[in-house]
ROZA-127699 format. One record per residue: residue in one letter; x, y negated, z negated of N, C-alpha, C in turn. Coordinates in pm, whole numbers, padded with zeros to 5 digits, always signed. Example, Ala and Ser with C-alpha at 12.3 -4.5 7.8 and 13.67 -1.06 7.14 Angstrom:
2
a+01319+00569-00780+01230+00450-00780+01320+00330-00780
s+01285+00225-00708+01367+00106-00714+01290-00003-00787
END
This chain:
434
m+00083+00121+00000+00000+00000+00000+00087-00127+00000
k+00197-00121-00078+00286-00237-00085+00347-00266+00052
r+00390-00159+00122+00449-00179+00255+00346-00236+00351
l+00222-00191+00339+00115-00239+00426+00093-00389+00404
l+00096-00430+00278+00079-00571+00247+00192-00655+00306
i+00315-00602+00298+00430-00673+00354+00413-00690+00505
v+00370-00581+00571+00349-00587+00716+00241-00690+00750
i+00133-00690+00672+00024-00786+00697+00073-00928+00681
v+00153-00954+00575+00207-01088+00553+00295-01131+00670
i+00381-01039+00716+00470-01071+00828+00389-01104+00953
l+00285-01023+00978+00202-01047+01096+00130-01181+01087
v+00083-01215+00967+00015-01343+00948+00111-01458+00973
v+00233-01446+00919+00332-01552+00937+00367-01570+01084
f+00393-01457+01152+00426-01464+01294+00309-01519+01374
g+00189-01482+01335+00072-01534+01404+00060-01684+01388
a+00087-01731+01266+00081-01876+01241+00185-01950+01321
v+00306-01892+01328+00413-01955+01407+00375-01958+01554
a+00322-01847+01604+00283-01840+01745+00175-01944+01776
l+00076-01957+01688-00029-02056+01710+00028-02198+01706
a+00123-02221+01615+00184-02353+01606+00260-02387+01733
l+00331-02288+01785+00407-02311+01908+00315-02334+02027
l+00208-02254+02035+00115-02271+02146+00048-02408+02142
s+00019-02454+02021-00048-02584+02009+00047-02699+02039
r+00178-02673+02035+00276-02777+02061+00338-02762+02199
t+00282-02679+02283+00339-02655+02416+00260-02729+02522
d+00332-02809+02601+00273-02883+02712+00295-02800+02838
h+00187-02752+02897+00198-02667+03014+00189-02745+03145
s+00184-02878+03137+00175-02958+03259+00309-02961+03331
p+00309-02980+03463+00435-02984+03538+00517-03108+03508
g+00449-03217+03470+00519-03341+03442+00554-03417+03569
v+00567-03548+03555+00605-03633+03666+00718-03724+03620
s+00827-03723+03693+00941-03806+03654+00926-03945+03715
p+00978-04048+03648+00978-04181+03707+01080-04188+03820
a+01083-04298+03890+01177-04313+04001+01320-04311+03949
i+01402-04225+04011+01545-04221+03981+01616-04266+04108
a+01672-04386+04104+01721-04449+04226+01825-04366+04300
g+01914-04301+04226+02022-04228+04292+01985-04089+04336
a+01867-04039+04298+01826-03904+04333+01741-03907+04459
p+01790-03852+04571+01715-03858+04697+01578-03792+04685
t+01479-03853+04745+01344-03797+04742+01299-03750+04880
g+01356-03806+04985+01312-03770+05119+01394-03660+05181
e+01489-03603+05104+01575-03498+05156+01542-03367+05087
t+01632-03271+05099+01607-03141+05039+01618-03149+04887
a+01560-03049+04822+01569-03043+04676+01714-03027+04631
v+01798-02969+04716+01938-02947+04679+02010-03080+04655
a+01990-03175+04745+02056-03305+04730+02009-03375+04603
r+01880-03370+04576+01828-03430+04453+01882-03355+04332
g+01886-03224+04342+01933-03143+04230+02077-03169+04194
e+02160-03197+04293+02301-03226+04265+02314-03353+04182
y+02240-03455+04218+02245-03581+04143+02190-03562+04002
l+02078-03493+03990+02017-03471+03860+02108-03385+03771
m+02174-03287+03832+02265-03202+03756+02379-03285+03698
k+02432-03379+03777+02538-03464+03725+02486-03556+03615
a+02367-03610+03635+02308-03696+03532+02286-03619+03402
a+02259-03489+03414+02238-03404+03296+02367-03350+03238
d+02479-03375+03305+02612-03336+03255+02625-03187+03228
c+02571-03105+03317+02574-02960+03297+02716-02904+03298
v+02803-02961+03381+02936-02903+03398+03018-02912+03269
a+03001-03018+03190+03082-03036+03070+03060-02925+02969
c+02938-02875+02959+02906-02772+02860+02922-02630+02915
h+02922-02616+03045+02925-02481+03103+03052-02449+03181
t+03154-02534+03169+03282-02508+03233+03394-02531+03133
v+03483-02434+03116+03592-02445+03020+03706-02527+03080
g+03722-02649+03029+03835-02732+03068+03851-02750+03217
e+03976-02769+03259+04006-02791+03400+04033-02661+03474
t+04053-02553+03401+04090-02426+03464+03977-02324+03466
g+03869-02349+03393+03759-02254+03387+03681-02247+03517
k+03614-02136+03536+03531-02120+03656+03408-02211+03642
p+03378-02291+03744+03268-02387+03734+03136-02321+03696
f+03074-02370+03592+02941-02329+03545+02936-02185+03495
a+03052-02123+03470+03054-01983+03426+03048-01969+03274
g+03037-02080+03202+03019-02074+03057+03147-02048+02980
g+03130-02026+02850+03242-01996+02762+03292-02112+02680
v+03228-02230+02692+03268-02345+02612+03222-02325+02467
a+03312-02345+02372+03281-02322+02231+03217-02444+02167
f+03108-02423+02097+03043-02526+02017+03056-02485+01870
k+03147-02550+01800+03173-02514+01661+03082-02594+01570
l+02991-02523+01507+02887-02583+01424+02904-02539+01279
p+02835-02604+01185+02852-02568+01044+02821-02422+01013
f+02741-02358+01097+02701-02220+01068+02763-02119+01164
g+02866-02157+01237+02934-02064+01326+02963-02126+01462
t+03005-02041+01555+03041-02088+01689+02947-02029+01793
i+02893-02116+01877+02807-02075+01988+02883-02102+02117
y+02878-02007+02210+02945-02023+02339+02842-02044+02449
s+02869-02142+02534+02777-02168+02645+02776-02050+02740
t+02666-02034+02812+02647-01918+02898+02674-01948+03044
n+02686-01842+03119+02708-01848+03263+02577-01893+03331
i+02582-02006+03402+02461-02051+03472+02484-02053+03623
t+02578-01970+03670+02591-01953+03814+02482-01858+03861
a+02474-01839+03992+02367-01755+04049+02401-01606+04045
d+02503-01568+03969+02533-01425+03955+02415-01353+03890
p+02364-01245+03951+02242-01181+03898+02265-01101+03770
t+02390-01065+03741+02417-00983+03623+02452-01068+03501
y+02549-01154+03517+02596-01234+03404+02542-01377+03405
g+02497-01423+03519+02444-01557+03530+02294-01558+03530
i+02236-01649+03608+02091-01663+03611+02035-01639+03751
g+02109-01560+03828+02067-01532+03965+01938-01453+03975
a+01902-01381+03870+01780-01301+03873+01658-01377+03820
y+01677-01500+03778+01566-01578+03724+01470-01621+03834
t+01342-01604+03809+01241-01662+03897+01228-01810+03866
d+01154-01882+03949+01131-02024+03921+01066-02043+03785
e+00965-01961+03757+00893-01974+03629+00986-01947+03511
q+01069-01845+03524+01160-01811+03414+01264-01919+03392
f+01313-01978+03502+01412-02085+03490+01351-02208+03424
v+01231-02246+03468+01164-02362+03408+01138-02338+03260
r+01098-02218+03224+01071-02187+03084+01200-02193+03001
a+01309-02146+03057+01436-02150+02984+01480-02294+02959
v+01472-02376+03064+01520-02514+03052+01430-02597+02961
r+01299-02581+02972+01207-02670+02899+01155-02612+02768
e+01164-02480+02752+01111-02419+02628+01216-02345+02547
g+01334-02323+02606+01438-02251+02534+01412-02103+02521
i+01348-02043+02623+01318-01900+02622+01389-01834+02740
r+01473-01735+02714+01548-01667+02819+01457-01577+02903
r+01515-01525+03010+01443-01435+03099+01392-01311+03025
d+01468-01264+02925+01428-01144+02851+01332-01176+02737
g+01290-01304+02727+01195-01343+02623+01258-01385+02493
k+01390-01375+02481+01456-01415+02357+01482-01565+02356
h+01495-01617+02236+01513-01762+02220+01657-01804+02246
l+01672-01920+02308+01801-01985+02318+01824-02068+02193
y+01950-02088+02159+01982-02178+02049+01981-02322+02100
p+01943-02418+02016+01932-02557+02062+02066-02626+02085
a+02178-02551+02081+02303-02606+02135+02281-02635+02283
f+02194-02554+02346+02145-02588+02479+02030-02685+02457
p+02037-02807+02511+01944-02913+02469+01805-02906+02532
y+01739-02791+02518+01603-02781+02570+01509-02874+02494
t+01551-02914+02373+01471-03008+02295+01461-03144+02365
s+01555-03175+02453+01548-03296+02536+01499-03263+02677
y+01549-03153+02732+01511-03114+02868+01362-03081+02881
t+01296-03059+02766+01153-03031+02771+01076-03144+02838
q+01134-03264+02840+01068-03378+02902+01078-03378+03054
l+01165-03295+03109+01187-03294+03254+01064-03247+03329
s+01043-03302+03447+00934-03254+03532+00973-03119+03592
r+00874-03042+03627+00898-02912+03689+00977-02929+03819
d+00942-03028+03898+01011-03049+04026+01160-03078+04004
d+01191-03155+03902+01331-03186+03876+01407-03064+03827
v+01346-02983+03744+01411-02860+03698+01440-02768+03816
l+01344-02754+03906+01362-02665+04020+01460-02723+04122
a+01472-02856+04127+01574-02916+04213+01714-02882+04161
i+01730-02885+04030+01858-02846+03970+01887-02699+04000
k+01786-02615+03988+01802-02472+04020+01843-02455+04167
a+01780-02528+04256+01811-02517+04399+01958-02552+04424
y+02008-02654+04354+02149-02689+04372+02241-02582+04314
l+02212-02536+04193+02297-02433+04131+02306-02308+04217
w+02197-02277+04287+02194-02156+04370+02280-02170+04497
t+02326-02291+04527+02413-02310+04644+02560-02293+04606
l+02590-02285+04476+02728-02274+04431+02773-02129+04424
p+02903-02103+04434+02952-01965+04429+02917-01898+04298
p+02856-01780+04301+02827-01708+04177+02956-01656+04114
s+02956-01646+03983+03073-01595+03911+03031-01478+03823
a+03099-01367+03837+03067-01248+03757+03144-01250+03626
q+03144-01363+03560+03213-01376+03432+03116-01343+03319
p+03148-01241+03238+03058-01204+03127+03045-01317+03026
n+02931-01321+02959+02910-01421+02856+02980-01381+02727
r+03039-01476+02661+03112-01448+02537+03013-01444+02421
p+03019-01340+02338+02926-01330+02225+02944-01446+02127
n+02834-01493+02074+02841-01597+01971+02901-01541+01843
e+02956-01629+01762+03016-01589+01635+02936-01655+01522
l+02824-01593+01492+02732-01646+01391+02707-01541+01284
g+02705-01583+01161+02674-01492+01052+02524-01486+01028
f+02482-01391+00946+02340-01377+00910+02300-01495+00822
p+02183-01554+00840+02075-01515+00930+02076-01587+01064
f+02182-01666+01088+02184-01750+01208+02201-01668+01336
n+02243-01543+01323+02258-01457+01441+02127-01388+01478
q+02019-01420+01412+01889-01362+01441+01809-01457+01531
r+01807-01426+01660+01742-01516+01754+01592-01530+01727
w+01528-01426+01677+01385-01434+01653+01351-01544+01553
a+01448-01575+01466+01424-01678+01365+01410-01817+01428
m+01454-01830+01554+01441-01959+01622+01295-01997+01641
a+01206-01899+01639+01063-01931+01649+01020-02021+01535
f+01074-01997+01415+01041-02079+01300+01103-02218+01314
w+01228-02223+01363+01293-02351+01383+01215-02435+01485
n+01174-02371+01593+01097-02442+01696+00966-02496+01640
a+00902-02414+01557+00774-02457+01499+00793-02581+01413
a+00910-02593+01351+00935-02705+01261+00989-02828+01333
f+01074-02806+01435+01151-02919+01490+01137-02941+01640
f+01064-02856+01710+01057-02870+01855+00913-02886+01902
k+00894-02979+01994+00763-02995+02055+00779-02999+02206
s+00715-02906+02273+00717-02903+02419+00632-03018+02470
e+00697-03112+02538+00625-03232+02578+00693-03297+02698
r+00618-03319+02805+00673-03381+02925+00683-03533+02908
f+00775-03590+02983+00790-03735+02980+00663-03802+03031
a+00619-03903+02961+00502-03981+03002+00543-04126+03012
a+00530-04183+03129+00568-04323+03149+00484-04414+03061
d+00547-04518+03008+00477-04616+02925+00426-04727+03017
p+00295-04736+03034+00240-04836+03127+00268-04979+03084
a+00300-04997+02957+00328-05133+02908+00471-05177+02938
k+00552-05082+02985+00692-05111+03016+00714-05117+03166
s+00826-05175+03206+00859-05187+03348+00901-05053+03405
a+00898-05042+03537+00944-04920+03604+01090-04895+03572
q+01167-05001+03564+01310-04988+03532+01329-04929+03392
w+01252-04979+03296+01261-04926+03159+01225-04779+03155
n+01119-04740+03222+01077-04599+03222+01183-04510+03285
s+01247-04557+03392+01355-04479+03452+01469-04462+03352
g+01502-04569+03280+01608-04561+03181+01574-04468+03066
a+01448-04469+03024+01404-04381+02916+01415-04235+02958
y+01382-04205+03082+01391-04068+03134+01537-04026+03145
l+01623-04116+03193+01765-04086+03206+01829-04062+03069
a+01792-04143+02970+01852-04131+02837+01795-04014+02758
g+01663-03999+02763+01598-03900+02678+01594-03761+02736
a+01559-03749+02864+01542-03618+02925+01670-03569+02990
l+01717-03639+03093+01834-03592+03167+01963-03607+03085
g+01994-03728+03043+02120-03750+02973+02124-03694+02833
h+02008-03660+02777+01993-03607+02641+02088-03675+02542
c+02092-03808+02546+02183-03885+02461+02159-03857+02312
g+02033-03837+02276+02001-03817+02135+02060-03692+02075
e+02093-03593+02157+02147-03468+02104+02279-03490+02032
c+02354-03591+02072+02480-03625+02005+02468-03750+01919
h+02389-03847+01962+02388-03978+01897+02277-03997+01794
t+02186-03901+01780+02079-03912+01681+02111-03826+01559
p+02100-03880+01438+02129-03802+01317+02042-03677+01309
r+02094-03575+01243+02022-03450+01224+01995-03427+01076
n+01884-03358+01049+01847-03329+00911+01913-03200+00864
l+01877-03155+00745+01939-03035+00689+01910-02911+00773
g+01799-02912+00845+01766-02800+00932+01824-02814+01071
f+01907-02916+01090+01974-02944+01217+01875-02992+01324
g+01760-03039+01281+01665-03101+01372+01693-03250+01383
l+01654-03308+01495+01680-03450+01519+01590-03538+01431
e+01648-03643+01373+01573-03739+01293+01532-03854+01385
h+01417-03841+01447+01376-03938+01548+01350-04077+01490
s+01332-04086+01359+01312-04217+01298+01441-04299+01299
r+01553-04232+01325+01683-04302+01333+01746-04277+01470
e+01663-04280+01572+01705-04249+01709+01831-04325+01750
l+01930-04249+01798+02053-04302+01858+02136-04389+01763
s+02121-04368+01633+02197-04450+01537+02328-04386+01496
g+02366-04277+01562+02498-04218+01540+02496-04089+01461
e+02588-03998+01496+02600-03870+01428+02741-03816+01450
e+02775-03713+01376+02906-03649+01391+02887-03504+01436
l+02949-03469+01547+02942-03333+01601+03076-03295+01662
q+03110-03169+01650+03233-03117+01710+03357-03195+01664
g+03351-03251+01543+03466-03322+01490+03472-03469+01530
w+03389-03512+01624+03391-03650+01671+03267-03724+01622
r+03280-03854+01603+03165-03936+01572+03108-03993+01701
a+02981-03963+01725+02908-04024+01837+02848-04151+01780
y+02892-04264+01829+02861-04391+01764+02718-04440+01790
n+02682-04540+01713+02550-04602+01713+02523-04671+01848
l+02411-04633+01913+02373-04692+02041+02250-04781+02029
t+02206-04809+01908+02085-04890+01892+02116-05037+01920
s+02013-05118+01916+02028-05261+01944+02081-05339+01825
d+02121-05270+01719+02179-05336+01603+02303-05413+01646
a+02306-05544+01618+02415-05629+01666+02546-05604+01594
q+02539-05557+01470+02661-05537+01393+02714-05395+01405
h+02626-05297+01396+02669-05158+01392+02644-05083+01523
g+02558-05136+01609+02527-05070+01736+02589-05143+01853
i+02514-05154+01962+02566-05220+02082+02486-05347+02114
g+02417-05399+02015+02336-05518+02036+02416-05640+02075
s+02543-05647+02034+02626-05763+02066+02702-05746+02198
w+02694-05627+02257+02762-05605+02384+02684-05675+02496
t+02754-05726+02595+02686-05780+02712+02644-05665+02803
d+02552-05693+02893+02511-05591+02989+02631-05541+03069
d+02718-05633+03109+02835-05594+03189+02928-05504+03110
q+02940-05526+02980+03026-05441+02898+02969-05299+02886
i+02838-05289+02869+02777-05156+02863+02789-05085+02997
l+02765-05158+03105+02777-05098+03239+02920-05053+03265
a+03017-05132+03222+03157-05094+03240+03189-04966+03162
y+03134-04956+03042+03158-04836+02961+03098-04712+03027
l+02977-04725+03079+02913-04611+03146+02991-04568+03269
a+03044-04664+03343+03111-04633+03470+03257-04592+03453
t+03323-04645+03348+03466-04622+03335+03508-04560+03202
g+03420-04562+03103+03458-04514+02970+03532-04617+02889
h+03533-04742+02935+03602-04848+02860+03522-04977+02865
a+03498-05035+02749+03436-05166+02738+03534-05256+02665
p+03589-05357+02730+03690-05443+02667+03645-05496+02532
l+03734-05486+02432+03712-05535+02296+03601-05460+02222
h+03562-05344+02273+03457-05266+02206+03492-05118+02191
a+03522-05050+02300+03537-04904+02290+03607-04845+02412
s+03675-04735+02388+03725-04647+02493+03676-04507+02461
a+03622-04439+02558+03561-04308+02534+03666-04204+02497
g+03626-04114+02410+03712-04002+02371+03627-03880+02345
g+03687-03764+02343+03617-03641+02310+03500-03613+02401
p+03385-03570+02345+03268-03538+02427+03218-03657+02509
m+03235-03781+02459+03190-03896+02537+03277-03917+02659
l+03405-03890+02645+03496-03897+02759+03451-03799+02867
e+03411-03679+02825+03362-03579+02920+03233-03626+02987
a+03146-03690+02909+03020-03739+02966+03045-03844+03073
v+03140-03932+03049+03173-04033+03151+03237-03967+03271
s+03331-03877+03245+03406-03814+03353+03318-03730+03445
h+03226-03653+03387+03145-03559+03464+03008-03611+03503
s+02963-03716+03434+02823-03755+03452+02802-03904+03474
l+02826-03985+03373+02782-04123+03374+02843-04206+03486
q+02968-04178+03523+03030-04258+03628+02964-04238+03764
f+02886-04130+03776+02821-04101+03904+02680-04157+03915
l+02632-04223+03810+02502-04287+03818+02507-04401+03920
s+02400-04414+03995+02392-04528+04087+02385-04656+04006
p+02426-04771+04063+02417-04898+03989+02276-04925+03937
a+02175-04891+04016+02037-04915+03973+02001-04827+03854
d+02045-04702+03853+02015-04613+03741+02092-04654+03616
a+02218-04695+03632+02295-04742+03517+02230-04866+03456
t+02181-04955+03540+02112-05075+03492+01983-05038+03420
a+01912-04939+03471+01789-04893+03405+01821-04836+03267
l+01931-04764+03257+01972-04707+03128+02002-04818+03028
v+02070-04922+03074+02099-05037+02987+01969-05104+02943
t+01877-05119+03037+01747-05181+03004+01678-05105+02892
y+01681-04974+02897+01620-04892+02792+01695-04906+02660
l+01828-04896+02663+01906-04902+02540+01887-05034+02467
r+01863-05140+02540+01841-05271+02478+01719-05271+02385
t+01627-05179+02408+01502-05179+02332+01499-05076+02220
v+01605-04997+02205+01608-04897+02097+01613-04972+01964
p+01520-04945+01873+01515-05020+01746+01648-05021+01672
a+01684-05137+01623+01810-05153+01551+01811-05069+01425
h+01925-05005+01400+01940-04924+01279+02088-04915+01246
a+02122-04930+01120+02262-04926+01080+02320-04785+01090
g+02233-04683+01080+02281-04545+01087+02339-04498+00956
k+02372-04370+00949+02425-04315+00824+02576-04328+00815
h+02641-04369+00925+02784-04396+00922+02810-04537+00976
p+02760-04641+00907+02774-04778+00960+02920-04820+00969
i+02954-04881+01080+03091-04929+01102+03083-05077+01138
t+03155-05157+01063+03159-05300+01089+03291-05334+01158
v+03282-05395+01274+03402-05436+01347+03430-05581+01311
d+03543-05604+01245+03580-05738+01202+03662-05809+01309
a+03677-05939+01291+03769-06014+01376+03910-05958+01356
q+04000-05996+01443+04135-05941+01436+04192-05953+01294
p+04236-05842+01235+04292-05847+01100+04427-05918+01100
p+04471-05963+00983+04597-06038+00973+04717-05965+01034
a+04722-05833+01020+04837-05758+01072+04848-05770+01223
v+04734-05772+01292+04735-05785+01437+04771-05928+01477
v+04713-06025+01407+04741-06166+01437+04889-06197+01420
a+04950-06137+01319+05091-06163+01290+05185-06090+01386
s+05135-05992+01458+05219-05912+01548+05220-05971+01688
n+05318-05930+01766+05314-05958+01908+05322-05827+01984
a+05337-05831+02111+05333-05708+02189+05443-05610+02150
t+05559-05662+02113+05674-05574+02093+05717-05557+01948
l+05662-05639+01857+05703-05629+01717+05585-05645+01624
p+05588-05573+01510+05484-05595+01410+05510-05725+01337
g+05415-05769+01255+05432-05891+01178+05546-05880+01079
a+05592-05994+01029+05707-05997+00940+05686-05913+00814
d+05564-05913+00762+05536-05838+00640+05550-05687+00662
e+05527-05644+00785+05536-05501+00814+05673-05462+00868
l+05743-05558+00923+05865-05529+00998+05964-05445+00918
h+05977-05475+00789+06074-05403+00706+06007-05299+00616
s+05883-05265+00650+05811-05166+00569+05870-05027+00590
e+05860-04948+00486+05905-04809+00495+05786-04715+00511
s+05677-04768+00561+05556-04689+00580+05580-04577+00680
e+05540-04456+00643+05555-04343+00735+05468-04361+00858
g+05346-04414+00837+05257-04436+00949+05313-04535+01048
l+05372-04643+00997+05431-04743+01085+05545-04682+01166
a+05630-04602+01100+05743-04540+01171+05694-04446+01281
l+05588-04372+01253+05533-04281+01353+05472-04359+01469
f+05401-04467+01438+05342-04549+01543+05451-04610+01630
e+05557-04656+01567+05667-04716+01641+05732-04615+01736
g+05743-04491+01689+05812-04391+01768+05732-04335+01883
a+05600-04326+01868+05521-04256+01971+05408-04337+02032
c+05367-04447+01968+05244-04515+02010+05263-04658+02059
a+05357-04731+01998+05368-04874+02026+05399-04903+02172
g+05471-04815+02238+05506-04838+02376+05386-04854+02467
c+05278-04781+02441+05156-04791+02522+05053-04885+02461
h+05032-04872+02331+04925-04949+02266+04970-05090+02227
q+05099-05107+02205+05159-05233+02162+05115-05272+02021
w+05200-05351+01956+05175-05385+01816+05053-05475+01799
n+05023-05554+01901+04905-05640+01891+04779-05573+01945
g+04793-05447+01986+04678-05370+02032+04626-05408+02168
a+04699-05491+02241+04651-05534+02372+04660-05423+02476
g+04749-05329+02455+04764-05220+02550+04853-05259+02667
r+04924-05161+02720+05014-05186+02832+04981-05093+02947
e+04981-05145+03067+04963-05071+03192+04819-05031+03219
t+04744-04995+03116+04606-04954+03136+04517-05014+03028
p+04397-05060+03061+04308-05115+02957+04266-05012+02854
y+04274-04884+02889+04234-04779+02795+04326-04774+02673
a+04445-04833+02685+04539-04834+02572+04510-04944+02473
s+04416-05032+02505+04382-05141+02413+04313-05087+02289
l+04352-05141+02174+04291-05102+02046+04217-05219+01981
q+04218-05335+02042+04155-05452+01983+04003-05440+01986
g+03943-05452+01867+03798-05450+01856+03735-05313+01867
m+03814-05206+01878+03757-05072+01895+03687-05026+01767
r+03573-04961+01785+03502-04910+01666+03582-04800+01598
s+03655-04722+01677+03730-04611+01620+03834-04658+01518
v+03900-04771+01545+04004-04818+01452+03945-04901+01339
n+03816-04924+01341+03747-04994+01232+03670-04898+01143
d+03682-04770+01169+03613-04668+01091+03707-04615+00984
p+03682-04643+00854+03774-04598+00748+03797-04447+00747
s+03701-04370+00795+03721-04225+00798+03822-04185+00905
a+03844-04273+01003+03940-04251+01112+03920-04117+01182
k+03797-04071+01187+03774-03937+01244+03805-03932+01392
n+03761-04031+01467+03790-04030+01610+03936-04061+01638
v+03997-04144+01555+04140-04169+01569+04218-04041+01545
t+04181-03968+01440+04249-03842+01410+04233-03743+01524
e+04111-03730+01576+04087-03637+01687+04167-03679+01811
a+04175-03809+01836+04251-03856+01953+04399-03824+01938
i+04452-03838+01816+04593-03804+01793+04616-03655+01816
l+04525-03573+01765+04541-03428+01777+04520-03379+01920
e+04415-03427+01985+04375-03373+02115+04423-03452+02235
g+04455-03580+02214+04487-03664+02329+04363-03691+02411
a+04381-03730+02535+04268-03760+02623+04310-03740+02768
r+04215-03688+02845+04238-03673+02989+04104-03692+03060
m+04101-03783+03154+03977-03813+03225+04011-03862+03365
r+03931-03819+03462+03944-03872+03597+03821-03957+03625
v+03844-04084+03648+03733-04175+03668+03768-04271+03780
g+03674-04291+03872+03697-04382+03982+03815-04346+04068
g+03847-04217+04075+03959-04171+04157+04095-04182+04089
s+04099-04227+03965+04225-04241+03892+04224-04155+03766
d+04342-04118+03721+04354-04037+03601+04385-04123+03479
v+04317-04095+03370+04344-04160+03242+04402-04052+03151
y+04514-04082+03087+04581-03975+03012+04646-04031+02885
m+04628-03957+02777+04701-03979+02653+04747-03844+02603
p+04874-03827+02571+04922-03696+02527+04866-03656+02391
a+04859-03526+02367+04816-03474+02237+04937-03458+02147
f+04917-03483+02017+05028-03474+01923+05004-03366+01816
a+04911-03277+01842+04879-03174+01742+05000-03088+01710
d+05080-03057+01810+05197-02971+01788+05320-03049+01743
a+05315-03181+01759+05433-03261+01728+05438-03305+01582
y+05323-03321+01520+05318-03376+01385+05252-03280+01287
s+05296-03288+01163+05233-03211+01055+05101-03276+01018
n+05024-03207+00936+04896-03262+00891+04917-03393+00815
a+05021-03396+00730+05048-03517+00652+05089-03632+00745
e+05164-03603+00849+05206-03708+00942+05088-03762+01022
v+04999-03673+01068+04881-03719+01141+04795-03807+01052
a+04780-03768+00925+04701-03848+00831+04764-03985+00811
a+04895-03989+00794+04965-04117+00774+04950-04206+00896
l+04962-04149+01015+04949-04227+01138+04807-04280+01156
a+04708-04195+01133+04568-04237+01147+04535-04349+01050
n+04578-04336+00926+04551-04439+00826+04621-04570+00861
y+04741-04561+00916+04811-04683+00955+04737-04753+01069
v+04692-04679+01167+04621-04738+01281+04497-04813+01233
v+04422-04752+01141+04301-04815+01088+04335-04940+01006
a+04443-04932+00929+04482-05047+00847+04533-05162+00933
h+04618-05129+01029+04682-05234+01111+04583-05298+01208
f+04506-05216+01279+04421-05268+01386+04277-05294+01343
g+04235-05237+01231+04099-05259+01184+04091-05334+01053
g+04205-05345+00982+04203-05413+00852+04127-05335+00748
k+04113-05204+00768+04039-05119+00674+04137-05024+00602
h+04092-04968+00491+04173-04870+00419+04134-04730+00466
g+04221-04667+00540+04194-04533+00591+04192-04430+00480
s+04107-04330+00494+04090-04230+00387+04130-04090+00429
v+04206-04077+00536+04241-03945+00588+04347-03879+00500
t+04326-03751+00468+04425-03672+00393+04477-03559+00480
a+04585-03498+00435+04641-03385+00507+04540-03271+00516
d+04462-03252+00410+04359-03147+00413+04252-03178+00517
d+04217-03307+00530+04120-03346+00633+04170-03308+00771
v+04296-03335+00797+04354-03303+00928+04355-03153+00951
a+04390-03078+00848+04389-02931+00861+04251-02881+00899
a+04146-02940+00839+04009-02900+00869+03972-02939+01012
r+04020-03053+01057+03984-03101+01190+04056-03025+01300
r+04165-02963+01268+04236-02880+01367+04152-02759+01408
k+04051-02725+01329+03970-02608+01357+03863-02636+01462
f+03837-02764+01492+03735-02797+01590+03787-02773+01731
END
């Protein structure tokens, strides 16, 4: 009798979850707003190629510069384990070549695989759910024109209970709503295009929106910043102090197209990949639409507020080739490391030499006392191809000890941001695992 009661309880719970999911599922095909760069009068393949780039599929499904395109294997290191992206080539065994149109649309918009099992939300179906059916199938049409790869999928490394895919039904019931994009008639066509690009295709919120204890998105703090994969995705709200409210339209457009906004930011980590593989390929009209939308995101300080101050005294006292007099005779380990490996490119006044990407003046990363992005940049370096040119910074993970990386990161924050860096050797050791 006890076992029977347990079975009944389980069935009731599953039934409630199923009803909750059905009630939250939008079965409409959806209609996307005008996307200027996506051809409409040509084949679905041409449109799909543009949409695929806007969705940045290659960054998550291709390992570095040497991996097979779209064959998966990219590691997503999360608090509860590591998830590896899957093969999305048209290979029928290891990829998605056997998917029907219906199965593909369901996977992209509902997070349900061909075999009926749940996908983990490391794949951003929570954002892609807004995509129109036609746009999803255009992406499929393009993917099917690429060479299939018979590369097996790498098993995820998740402990119990996170390795139980069936449990995702409960997560979806709590944090996911199947819902197509609906244009706001009170807004301009340009704004609606930007909202679709940011929310559905670009899935900006997946990195830039804070997450709760259940790892669901906190939509009340949309785009106010979060930390993932060891990097801080900064505040994109209209907040003038902590977000991008003080940036000019031209500065935001420059950042989207090149990964650099003078006196504000240079892209690194996952954002560098987004610029390299996706954002730089947006048409000028689509990039402008995205800016139009971002301008209206409600201001919010976020949970990691960063204040960018005017040039700190150390920078003002320095010139391109020498630090200020107070620092010149310092025995600081961080200063010595910066002098030996960094000053030649970044310069003591942070103006940068040879490339604007070397500028450190006004950067949010050097004004963040946690120095998380500075630390990651020291460890990983940077490599990006944008506008036909290569942007490169060497990695120093093998050159410096944990204590040396911490000293260098703290010095950069102190000198260029006027803040007290809080990085320890243990922090660096932990960040090496990302």
